[in-house]
C-alpha angles and dihedrals in degrees: 000000000000129000129207110212111200116196149088134322116201146167110231114204107194121193129183121215109203094215139046123283089217090066091059105032113074110205093212091053102047090111087069097033114168113154137152126201124204107224111187092172118066137154134177118220135189109240147141124126099265092048093046096047093046091049091054095043091051089051089056091051096254124137110240132160117202115219121202150111123264138178137244090272094065097103097102091049091047091053090051091051091051091051090051094046094242115150120250095183095111101042117114120207114212112210115233094016136107123230109253111283133201120193110195126184116189126191131205091273090056089249112149137209111196134186115192127194112191095197114160092002089084089064096059090110088073086077114083108205092191088071094056111100126220098028115143100163133030142194130199109200131165111314140125109327096242091045092055092049095047097041092052091050092046093051091048094047091048093050093242112147112231146177117238108213108171097175114160088353092072095094088066092067135067125214096271092051092049091050089052089055090049091052091051100041131078095208135022123209126193142153114239094267093048089048089056091050090048091054093047096046098043099033088228125125118227089254091053090049089050088059088061098050141027094258145353115213121199122183119206104186114234090001092069125235143283130225115199122195133169091265107030148013116228120204110207117197122223114258119245114269125210093207134342110239111148129355094194109119096014091119091055091049089051091051091052087058090052091053091048092053093047092047090054098043093243124165119258095253092058095037091053093048093049088051092048092051092050089054091049092051091050095050090058091067135054116245130026100266105029099089124090137184129172119234089247093052091046091053090049093050091047093053092046093048100043104022098238140074122248 
């Protein structure tokens, strides 16, 4: 079983300011704001939802193909994907464009100032997923707005079951648009804040949304997650964590676990726990694609955490 993972690819440039923004930003002077922060610590990470999810799914042993648009500067990311064994068959390079870029400056209070350039991501709609052979499962994650709309419709028209995972792309859509996605999708995935926005914008409770699809998945950070179906609510505990380092990308790791469980026809209790453990493994490492676990180690950690083998 093969999954097409539609979403963004991005370079994340992360800088650390060894002080507090509040010491340098004067509230009464924000109308003439002109500040500069010295950032001696900086790293550049490979990111974006499609890239992150595919990286984690590949680690689990699942077959996933990320789908997205990138720019002419993608070569280092492409080399990394080749080294990791992640498919690049469905990636479209847009001439004259940059790959999406996020520039994130964090201070000692963990406050962040971020500038995001979407670049080639806004051309993702040029890819027609209905023309990609061998796809049995799909995912629509944050991407260019038109790409998300068209890929969802193409999956639905082709009869390919898919997860709708709006993430940080949710502000682009009103209630009617979100209901259209829910009518097309087979599963919906949110964090707790996104779930609240979904309820407010559509006027539908999570239980009502679960009547429209085969499952609504809501992650709640350290409190675990919940999977709501027409017949039952499943409470999924958080997996044990060795040490909390960086939560960025944990949601994508969790979603890779969801795909893996769906691809292997696993029950919701096991699927949710695989997803939870993937999130726990990611949080133990800085960056979104710097963690690694073998399939044998993953199976061992799963049994130790949940007291059964999957």
